[in-house]
C-alpha positions as CSV (number, residue, x, y, z in Angstrom):
1,M,23.5,22.1,-32.9
2,P,21.7,21.4,-29.6
3,R,17.9,21.7,-29.8
4,F,15.6,22.9,-27.1
5,H,11.8,23.1,-26.7
6,C,10.7,26.6,-25.8
7,P,6.9,27.1,-25.5
8,A,7.3,30.8,-24.9
9,P,6.5,33.2,-27.8
10,L,9.4,33.1,-30.4
11,A,10.1,35.9,-32.9
12,T,13.3,36.8,-34.8
13,G,15.3,39.4,-32.9
14,A,13.7,38.9,-29.5
15,E,15.7,38.4,-26.4
16,I,14.2,35.8,-24.0
17,D,15.0,33.7,-20.9
18,L,14.8,30.0,-21.6
19,P,12.3,28.0,-19.6
20,P,13.8,26.3,-16.5
21,G,14.2,22.8,-18.2
22,A,15.9,24.1,-21.3
23,A,18.1,26.5,-19.2
24,R,19.3,23.6,-17.0
25,H,20.1,21.5,-20.1
26,V,22.1,24.4,-21.6
27,Q,24.1,24.6,-18.3
28,V,24.7,20.9,-18.2
29,L,26.1,21.1,-21.8
30,R,28.4,23.9,-20.5
31,L,27.5,26.2,-23.4
32,Q,28.9,29.7,-23.3
33,P,27.8,33.2,-24.5
34,G,28.1,33.3,-28.3
35,D,27.2,29.6,-28.7
36,G,24.4,28.7,-31.1
37,I,21.4,26.6,-30.4
38,T,18.1,25.7,-32.0
39,L,14.7,26.5,-30.5
40,F,11.3,25.2,-31.4
41,H,7.9,26.1,-30.0
42,G,6.4,22.6,-30.3
43,G,2.7,23.6,-30.4
44,Q,0.2,21.9,-32.6
45,G,-2.3,24.8,-33.0
46,V,-2.5,27.6,-35.5
47,D,-1.0,30.0,-33.0
48,S,2.3,28.1,-33.0
49,P,5.0,29.5,-35.3
50,G,6.0,26.0,-36.3
51,G,9.4,25.2,-37.7
52,E,12.5,26.1,-35.7
53,F,14.6,29.2,-34.9
54,D,18.3,29.8,-34.7
55,A,19.3,31.3,-31.4
56,T,22.5,32.6,-29.7
57,V,23.3,32.4,-26.0
58,L,23.7,35.9,-24.6
59,R,24.1,35.3,-20.9
60,M,24.6,32.4,-18.5
61,G,23.3,33.1,-15.0
62,R,23.4,30.8,-12.0
63,S,19.9,29.5,-12.8
64,D,18.8,31.3,-15.9
65,V,20.0,31.5,-19.5
66,R,19.2,34.4,-21.8
67,V,19.3,34.0,-25.6
68,Q,18.6,36.1,-28.7
69,V,16.3,34.5,-31.2
70,G,17.6,34.4,-34.8
71,A,16.3,33.3,-38.1
72,H,13.2,31.2,-38.5
73,H,13.3,28.1,-40.6
74,A,9.9,26.6,-41.8
75,I,11.1,23.0,-41.3
76,E,8.6,20.4,-40.4
77,R,9.3,16.7,-40.0
78,E,5.8,15.4,-39.4
79,A,4.4,12.2,-40.8
80,P,2.1,12.8,-43.8
81,R,-0.7,10.9,-42.0
82,A,-1.7,11.8,-38.4
83,V,-1.9,8.8,-36.2
84,H,-3.5,9.2,-32.7
85,L,-2.5,6.4,-30.4
86,L,-4.9,5.1,-27.8
87,A,-2.5,2.7,-25.8
88,G,-3.2,0.6,-22.8
89,I,-1.0,1.8,-19.9
90,T,1.9,-0.6,-19.4
91,A,3.8,-1.3,-16.2
92,N,7.0,0.4,-14.9
93,E,9.3,2.1,-17.5
94,R,7.7,0.4,-20.5
95,M,5.2,3.2,-20.8
96,D,8.0,5.8,-20.9
97,W,9.7,3.8,-23.6
98,L,6.4,3.6,-25.6
99,V,5.9,7.4,-25.4
100,E,9.5,8.1,-26.4
101,K,9.6,5.8,-29.4
102,A,6.0,6.7,-30.5
103,T,7.1,10.3,-30.5
104,E,10.2,9.5,-32.6
105,L,8.0,7.6,-35.0
106,G,5.8,10.7,-35.5
107,V,2.6,10.0,-33.5
108,A,0.3,13.0,-33.4
109,S,-1.1,12.4,-29.9
110,I,-1.1,9.7,-27.2
111,T,-4.0,8.8,-24.9
112,P,-3.0,6.5,-22.1
113,L,-5.8,3.9,-21.8
114,V,-6.9,2.6,-18.4
115,A,-7.9,-0.8,-19.5
116,E,-9.4,-3.7,-17.5
117,R,-6.1,-5.5,-17.6
118,S,-3.8,-2.5,-17.0
119,V,-1.4,-3.2,-14.2
120,L,-0.8,0.4,-13.4
121,K,-3.9,2.3,-12.2
122,L,-3.8,6.1,-12.1
123,K,-5.9,8.4,-10.0
124,G,-5.6,11.9,-8.6
125,E,-2.2,13.5,-7.9
126,R,-0.4,10.3,-9.1
127,A,-2.2,10.5,-12.4
128,E,-1.2,14.2,-12.8
129,K,2.4,13.5,-12.1
130,K,2.5,10.6,-14.5
131,L,0.9,12.7,-17.2
132,A,3.4,15.5,-16.7
133,H,6.3,13.0,-16.8
134,W,5.1,11.4,-20.0
135,Q,4.7,14.8,-21.7
136,A,8.2,15.6,-20.7
137,V,9.4,12.3,-22.2
138,A,7.7,13.4,-25.5
139,V,9.4,16.8,-25.4
140,A,12.8,15.2,-24.9
141,A,12.2,12.8,-27.7
142,C,11.3,15.7,-30.0
143,E,14.5,17.5,-29.0
144,Q,16.5,14.4,-29.9
145,C,14.8,13.4,-33.2
146,G,14.3,16.7,-34.8
147,R,10.5,17.1,-34.6
148,N,9.1,20.6,-34.2
149,R,5.6,19.5,-33.1
150,V,5.3,17.9,-29.7
151,P,2.6,15.3,-29.6
152,V,0.0,15.9,-26.9
153,V,-0.2,13.3,-24.1
154,H,-3.8,13.4,-23.1
155,D,-5.3,12.5,-19.7
156,A,-5.6,8.8,-19.0
157,V,-9.1,7.5,-19.6
158,D,-11.0,4.3,-19.9
159,L,-12.3,3.2,-23.3
160,A,-16.0,4.0,-22.5
161,G,-15.0,7.5,-21.4
162,W,-12.9,8.1,-24.5
163,L,-15.7,7.0,-26.8
164,R,-18.2,9.4,-24.9
165,A,-15.8,12.3,-25.5
166,Q,-15.3,11.4,-29.1
167,A,-19.1,11.4,-29.7
168,L,-19.0,15.2,-29.2
169,L,-16.4,15.7,-31.9
170,P,-16.5,15.8,-35.7
171,A,-16.7,12.4,-37.5
172,P,-13.5,10.4,-36.9
173,G,-11.1,9.1,-39.5
174,T,-10.0,5.5,-39.7
175,R,-10.3,3.6,-36.5
176,L,-8.1,0.5,-36.1
177,L,-8.0,-2.0,-33.3
178,L,-5.1,-4.4,-32.7
179,S,-6.7,-7.7,-32.1
180,L,-5.9,-11.4,-31.9
181,R,-9.4,-12.5,-33.0
182,A,-9.8,-15.1,-35.7
183,G,-10.4,-13.7,-39.1
184,T,-8.8,-10.3,-38.4
185,G,-7.2,-8.7,-41.5
186,P,-3.8,-7.2,-42.0
187,L,-3.1,-3.7,-40.9
188,H,-2.1,-2.4,-44.4
189,A,-5.3,-3.6,-45.9
190,A,-7.5,-1.9,-43.3
191,A,-5.5,1.3,-43.2
192,G,-5.7,1.9,-46.9
193,A,-3.5,4.4,-48.7
194,G,-5.3,7.6,-47.8
195,T,-4.0,10.6,-45.9
196,G,-6.8,10.9,-43.4
197,A,-6.1,10.6,-39.6
198,V,-5.9,7.2,-38.0
199,V,-6.8,6.3,-34.4
200,F,-4.9,3.1,-33.4
201,L,-6.1,1.3,-30.3
202,S,-3.8,-1.2,-28.6
203,G,-4.2,-2.9,-25.2
204,P,-1.9,-3.3,-22.2
205,E,-0.2,-6.5,-21.1
206,G,-2.7,-9.3,-21.8
207,G,-4.5,-7.2,-24.3
208,L,-8.0,-5.7,-24.2
209,S,-10.8,-7.7,-22.6
210,A,-13.5,-9.3,-24.9
211,A,-15.9,-6.7,-23.6
212,E,-13.6,-3.8,-24.5
213,E,-13.0,-5.2,-27.9
214,D,-16.7,-5.6,-28.5
215,L,-17.3,-2.0,-27.4
216,A,-14.6,-0.8,-29.8
217,L,-16.0,-2.8,-32.7
218,A,-19.5,-1.5,-32.0
219,Q,-18.1,2.1,-32.3
220,G,-16.5,1.7,-35.7
221,F,-13.1,0.2,-35.0
222,T,-11.8,-2.3,-37.5
223,P,-9.8,-5.2,-36.1
224,V,-6.3,-5.6,-37.5
225,T,-3.3,-7.9,-37.1
226,L,0.5,-7.3,-37.4
227,G,1.2,-10.9,-38.3
228,P,1.4,-14.3,-36.7
229,R,3.6,-13.4,-33.7
230,V,2.3,-12.1,-30.4
231,L,4.1,-8.8,-29.7
232,R,4.6,-7.1,-26.3
233,A,2.2,-4.4,-25.3
234,E,4.9,-1.7,-25.8
235,T,6.1,-3.2,-29.1
236,A,2.9,-3.7,-31.0
237,P,1.8,0.0,-31.3
238,L,5.3,1.0,-32.4
239,A,5.3,-1.7,-35.1
240,A,2.0,-0.3,-36.3
241,L,3.2,3.3,-36.3
242,A,6.3,2.3,-38.3
243,A,4.1,0.4,-40.8
244,L,1.6,3.3,-41.2
245,T,4.5,5.8,-41.7
246,L,6.0,3.6,-44.5
247,Q,2.6,3.1,-46.0
């Protein structure tokens, strides 16, 4: 059954108009009144109903679609351990691919990192458009993979700015830094077998600079390795996510 993200309030028995993006998708699929779909709110907070709802198409307008919300199903497909990805911004479509696959692998949130070696530099209106685009990529990935919680794509920030913001929050969970430094230990050993949240920091093409790594290490990050091979900037965090999910 087709799945659609619907951040509007959802309640069994309600009749609602789908948001524009979902309405266009329903029209592209040529669904008709009486056809069934699945809706999910996608929120992370306590105000989100979670799970997913059955729904039935009532009316197909030229630019709008009205549905009736049906039964709620308390189904969640989240990873048992929340992983927050702090990833160096990669060039071209590689960042889109990273956001999409990280969402499929269950990442809890993504913070695009403006690193010293980032090829793509974001400011102002361009940054806002990119952020909205990446959030839409995450939404589409949730619709495809069955997740009912959409990971938040945070504003792009440099490492120093992220650390300053984190200093105002409760004590962090496990902090892991993907590093090629000599003596770095394996990911599974540093991550442990706990269920607490993990922040995973990975650089852009060329990796983090020595100064950025030193700053991360000084703020409680543990350097880890994924093995003897050098992975691409968009591959490495996905391999780590997969390993953490299995662990």
